[in-house]
C-alpha positions as a LaTeX table, in Angstrom:
\begin{tabular}{lrrr}
\hline
Residue & $x$ (\AA) & $y$ (\AA) & $z$ (\AA) \\
\hline
Met1 & 38.35 & 14.91 & 68.84 \\
Pro2 & 39.27 & 15.55 & 72.53 \\
Gly3 & 42.68 & 16.76 & 71.31 \\
Cys4 & 41.15 & 19.21 & 68.97 \\
Gly5 & 38.88 & 20.64 & 71.76 \\
Thr6 & 41.86 & 21.19 & 73.92 \\
Ser7 & 43.68 & 22.82 & 71.20 \\
Gly8 & 40.87 & 25.21 & 70.46 \\
Ala9 & 40.60 & 26.11 & 74.06 \\
Val10 & 44.25 & 26.97 & 74.09 \\
Arg11 & 43.80 & 29.24 & 71.02 \\
Val12 & 40.86 & 31.11 & 72.56 \\
Leu13 & 42.73 & 31.63 & 75.80 \\
Thr14 & 45.79 & 32.92 & 73.83 \\
Leu15 & 43.60 & 35.27 & 71.89 \\
Val16 & 41.92 & 36.69 & 75.03 \\
Cys17 & 45.46 & 37.31 & 76.55 \\
Leu18 & 46.58 & 39.14 & 73.52 \\
Leu19 & 43.43 & 41.27 & 73.39 \\
Ser20 & 43.86 & 42.16 & 77.20 \\
Ile21 & 47.50 & 43.19 & 76.56 \\
Ala22 & 46.55 & 45.28 & 73.47 \\
Phe23 & 43.69 & 47.13 & 75.36 \\
Gly24 & 45.80 & 47.65 & 78.41 \\
Cys25 & 48.66 & 49.35 & 76.51 \\
Ser26 & 46.14 & 51.45 & 74.58 \\
Gly27 & 44.48 & 52.48 & 77.84 \\
Ser28 & 47.82 & 53.56 & 79.41 \\
Ala29 & 48.66 & 55.65 & 76.36 \\
Arg30 & 45.36 & 57.40 & 76.46 \\
Glu31 & 45.64 & 58.18 & 80.22 \\
Ala32 & 49.20 & 59.53 & 80.04 \\
Pro33 & 48.15 & 62.91 & 78.55 \\
Ser34 & 45.46 & 63.41 & 81.24 \\
Ala35 & 48.02 & 62.82 & 83.92 \\
Ser36 & 50.26 & 65.54 & 82.26 \\
Arg37 & 47.22 & 67.87 & 82.07 \\
Ala38 & 46.58 & 67.48 & 85.83 \\
His39 & 49.86 & 69.26 & 86.63 \\
Pro40 & 50.31 & 72.11 & 84.08 \\
Ala41 & 52.41 & 74.20 & 86.46 \\
Ala42 & 55.08 & 71.64 & 87.04 \\
Gly43 & 58.45 & 72.96 & 86.05 \\
Gly44 & 57.84 & 76.60 & 85.40 \\
Gly45 & 54.37 & 77.56 & 86.35 \\
Phe46 & 55.57 & 80.68 & 88.51 \\
Val47 & 55.11 & 84.00 & 86.82 \\
Pro48 & 57.19 & 86.77 & 88.44 \\
Asp49 & 55.56 & 90.26 & 89.12 \\
Thr50 & 57.12 & 92.44 & 86.52 \\
Lys51 & 55.26 & 95.67 & 87.52 \\
Pro52 & 57.78 & 98.48 & 88.02 \\
Ala53 & 58.45 & 99.85 & 91.52 \\
Pro54 & 56.78 & 102.96 & 92.44 \\
Thr55 & 58.82 & 106.23 & 91.75 \\
Ala56 & 59.84 & 108.08 & 94.90 \\
Arg57 & 58.44 & 111.55 & 95.21 \\
Trp58 & 60.59 & 114.35 & 96.61 \\
Glu59 & 59.57 & 117.67 & 97.83 \\
Asp60 & 61.57 & 120.82 & 98.76 \\
Ser61 & 61.50 & 121.82 & 102.38 \\
Leu62 & 62.82 & 124.99 & 103.85 \\
Val63 & 64.02 & 124.80 & 107.45 \\
Pro64 & 63.98 & 128.41 & 108.87 \\
Ala65 & 66.87 & 130.16 & 110.53 \\
Gly66 & 66.74 & 129.92 & 114.36 \\
Thr67 & 65.65 & 126.41 & 114.25 \\
Thr68 & 67.30 & 124.32 & 117.05 \\
Ile69 & 68.65 & 120.83 & 116.19 \\
Pro70 & 69.53 & 118.35 & 119.12 \\
Leu71 & 72.55 & 116.28 & 118.51 \\
Val72 & 74.84 & 113.72 & 120.18 \\
Leu73 & 78.48 & 113.80 & 119.39 \\
Leu74 & 79.90 & 110.67 & 117.65 \\
Gly75 & 83.45 & 111.31 & 118.77 \\
Arg76 & 85.58 & 113.05 & 121.51 \\
Leu77 & 86.70 & 116.57 & 121.09 \\
Asp78 & 89.79 & 117.54 & 123.07 \\
Ser79 & 91.97 & 120.60 & 122.89 \\
Ala80 & 94.88 & 118.51 & 123.74 \\
Ser81 & 94.65 & 116.05 & 120.87 \\
Ser82 & 92.31 & 117.54 & 118.26 \\
Arg83 & 93.90 & 119.36 & 115.45 \\
Thr84 & 92.82 & 122.36 & 113.36 \\
Gly85 & 91.11 & 121.05 & 110.18 \\
Asp86 & 89.95 & 117.83 & 111.81 \\
Met87 & 86.32 & 116.83 & 110.88 \\
Phe88 & 83.74 & 115.49 & 113.42 \\
Gln89 & 80.25 & 114.18 & 113.31 \\
Ala90 & 77.18 & 114.28 & 115.40 \\
Arg91 & 73.87 & 112.48 & 115.15 \\
Val92 & 70.48 & 114.16 & 115.14 \\
Thr93 & 68.42 & 112.79 & 118.08 \\
His94 & 65.06 & 114.25 & 117.43 \\
Ala95 & 63.44 & 114.83 & 113.92 \\
Val96 & 62.97 & 118.44 & 112.84 \\
Leu97 & 59.52 & 119.15 & 111.37 \\
Val98 & 58.46 & 121.87 & 109.00 \\
Gly99 & 54.73 & 121.72 & 108.98 \\
Asp100 & 53.76 & 118.06 & 108.67 \\
Leu101 & 56.96 & 117.12 & 106.82 \\
Val102 & 59.99 & 115.51 & 108.48 \\
Ala103 & 62.53 & 117.76 & 107.08 \\
Ile104 & 65.47 & 116.37 & 108.99 \\
Pro105 & 64.80 & 112.86 & 110.31 \\
Ser106 & 66.36 & 111.51 & 113.55 \\
Asp107 & 69.71 & 109.57 & 112.88 \\
Ser108 & 70.66 & 112.15 & 110.26 \\
Val109 & 74.39 & 113.06 & 110.39 \\
Val110 & 75.69 & 116.66 & 110.92 \\
Arg111 & 79.36 & 117.15 & 109.99 \\
Gly112 & 81.44 & 119.77 & 111.56 \\
Leu113 & 85.02 & 121.22 & 111.39 \\
Ile114 & 87.51 & 122.09 & 114.11 \\
Ser115 & 88.55 & 125.53 & 112.83 \\
Ala116 & 90.95 & 126.47 & 115.73 \\
Val117 & 92.59 & 124.65 & 118.65 \\
Val118 & 94.47 & 126.20 & 121.65 \\
Pro119 & 95.86 & 123.55 & 123.92 \\
Ala120 & 96.06 & 124.25 & 127.69 \\
Lys121 & 99.39 & 125.40 & 129.11 \\
Glu122 & 100.53 & 125.75 & 132.66 \\
Gly123 & 100.32 & 129.24 & 133.92 \\
Gln124 & 97.71 & 130.34 & 131.35 \\
Glu125 & 94.87 & 132.53 & 132.62 \\
Glu126 & 92.44 & 130.46 & 130.55 \\
Gly127 & 92.37 & 126.82 & 129.79 \\
Gly128 & 92.29 & 125.02 & 126.40 \\
Arg129 & 90.03 & 126.20 & 123.75 \\
Leu130 & 88.33 & 124.76 & 120.65 \\
Thr131 & 86.53 & 126.50 & 117.92 \\
Val132 & 84.03 & 124.52 & 115.83 \\
Ser133 & 81.77 & 125.20 & 112.84 \\
Phe134 & 79.07 & 123.08 & 111.30 \\
Arg135 & 79.21 & 122.33 & 107.49 \\
Ser136 & 76.55 & 119.94 & 106.32 \\
Val137 & 73.71 & 117.51 & 107.24 \\
Ser138 & 72.87 & 114.27 & 105.49 \\
Thr139 & 69.71 & 112.24 & 106.07 \\
Pro140 & 69.04 & 108.53 & 106.04 \\
Thr141 & 66.78 & 108.91 & 102.90 \\
Gly142 & 69.86 & 110.21 & 100.90 \\
Ala143 & 69.16 & 113.95 & 100.97 \\
Gly144 & 71.69 & 116.54 & 102.11 \\
Ala145 & 72.37 & 120.18 & 102.44 \\
Glu146 & 75.07 & 122.64 & 103.47 \\
Ile147 & 74.33 & 124.41 & 106.76 \\
Arg148 & 75.50 & 127.28 & 108.82 \\
Ala149 & 74.83 & 126.91 & 112.47 \\
Thr150 & 76.00 & 128.01 & 115.97 \\
Leu151 & 76.61 & 125.69 & 118.84 \\
Ser152 & 73.95 & 126.87 & 121.29 \\
Gly153 & 73.99 & 124.28 & 124.10 \\
Ile154 & 76.17 & 121.60 & 125.76 \\
Gly155 & 74.52 & 118.92 & 127.74 \\
Lys156 & 75.83 & 116.00 & 129.83 \\
Gly157 & 78.65 & 114.02 & 128.51 \\
Gly158 & 78.91 & 110.19 & 127.65 \\
Ala159 & 81.04 & 107.68 & 129.67 \\
Gly160 & 83.47 & 110.56 & 130.99 \\
Lys161 & 82.99 & 113.99 & 132.44 \\
Asn162 & 83.12 & 116.89 & 130.20 \\
Ala163 & 85.60 & 119.70 & 130.94 \\
Ala164 & 84.27 & 122.40 & 128.62 \\
Val165 & 81.72 & 125.25 & 128.60 \\
Leu166 & 80.33 & 127.30 & 125.71 \\
Ala167 & 82.44 & 130.38 & 125.50 \\
Gly168 & 80.68 & 132.27 & 122.71 \\
Ala169 & 79.72 & 131.98 & 119.08 \\
Gly170 & 80.43 & 133.75 & 115.94 \\
Ala171 & 77.93 & 133.94 & 113.17 \\
Gly172 & 78.21 & 131.22 & 110.59 \\
Arg173 & 80.90 & 128.80 & 109.62 \\
Thr174 & 83.81 & 131.17 & 109.41 \\
Ala175 & 84.04 & 132.32 & 113.01 \\
Gly176 & 82.56 & 129.26 & 114.46 \\
Ser177 & 81.56 & 128.52 & 118.06 \\
Ala178 & 84.13 & 128.63 & 120.88 \\
Ile179 & 84.47 & 125.95 & 123.65 \\
Thr180 & 86.77 & 126.52 & 126.58 \\
Ala181 & 87.70 & 124.45 & 129.47 \\
Gly182 & 86.46 & 126.90 & 131.92 \\
Ala183 & 89.30 & 126.32 & 134.33 \\
Arg184 & 92.88 & 127.44 & 134.39 \\
Gly185 & 95.40 & 125.08 & 132.96 \\
Arg186 & 92.74 & 122.55 & 131.84 \\
Asp187 & 92.03 & 121.35 & 128.37 \\
Ala188 & 88.63 & 121.66 & 126.81 \\
Ile189 & 87.00 & 118.31 & 126.43 \\
Leu190 & 83.75 & 117.16 & 125.12 \\
Glu191 & 83.20 & 113.35 & 125.48 \\
Glu192 & 81.78 & 111.05 & 122.85 \\
Asn193 & 77.93 & 110.90 & 123.22 \\
Thr194 & 77.79 & 114.30 & 124.75 \\
Ala195 & 74.42 & 115.88 & 123.99 \\
Val196 & 74.69 & 119.27 & 122.22 \\
Ser197 & 72.41 & 121.62 & 120.33 \\
Ile198 & 73.01 & 123.84 & 117.26 \\
Thr199 & 70.76 & 126.72 & 116.03 \\
Leu200 & 70.67 & 127.58 & 112.27 \\
Asp201 & 72.09 & 130.87 & 111.30 \\
Gln202 & 70.60 & 130.67 & 107.95 \\
Pro203 & 67.64 & 128.76 & 106.46 \\
Ile204 & 68.42 & 125.49 & 104.71 \\
Ser205 & 66.71 & 123.92 & 101.71 \\
Ile206 & 66.50 & 120.18 & 101.82 \\
Lys207 & 64.85 & 117.46 & 99.88 \\
Val208 & 62.13 & 115.45 & 101.61 \\
Arg209 & 61.22 & 111.95 & 100.39 \\
Arg210 & 57.40 & 111.29 & 100.37 \\
\hline
\end{tabular}
């Protein structure tokens, strides 16, 4: 009889262990979905913004004739080394306003053409001479326009000393503006970073980004 009691106890213990294992596995299976639901964003929860970018608005602006535009030269002009047909560039240093619109922002680029060159020669009554004209302006916003303008002022030079004075100006881009050395036998030189100003001979129409 004692053997029977021991055998019965073993069977009961074995049954309890089996039931514990069965309920434990079932509980783990039931908890797994809840763990998954706790992190729904894992692996692709980010939703990008698909709204289209706002469309740029452009307005026409008319810069009147007689407007002065301050510039600084982006290269050296020299009657000894420059050639007829060479292009040059200058940077706008102060924005040009038309009403409350910035028609020509600072850092816009004005492009010009050397239309005639006379190098200095010994024994000449006058020194070297350059004739320049101004052709176009382009803005950092991507707008641009053709221009006709006269060189109306020469300021201080950059690293070197200028050897040039404003001799006179023709109307528009054909005649151009004349720069001379101002001294016998000297070449006309405008150093890089020289401050100059131009005055519009004709109004220009240019797009303004709002």
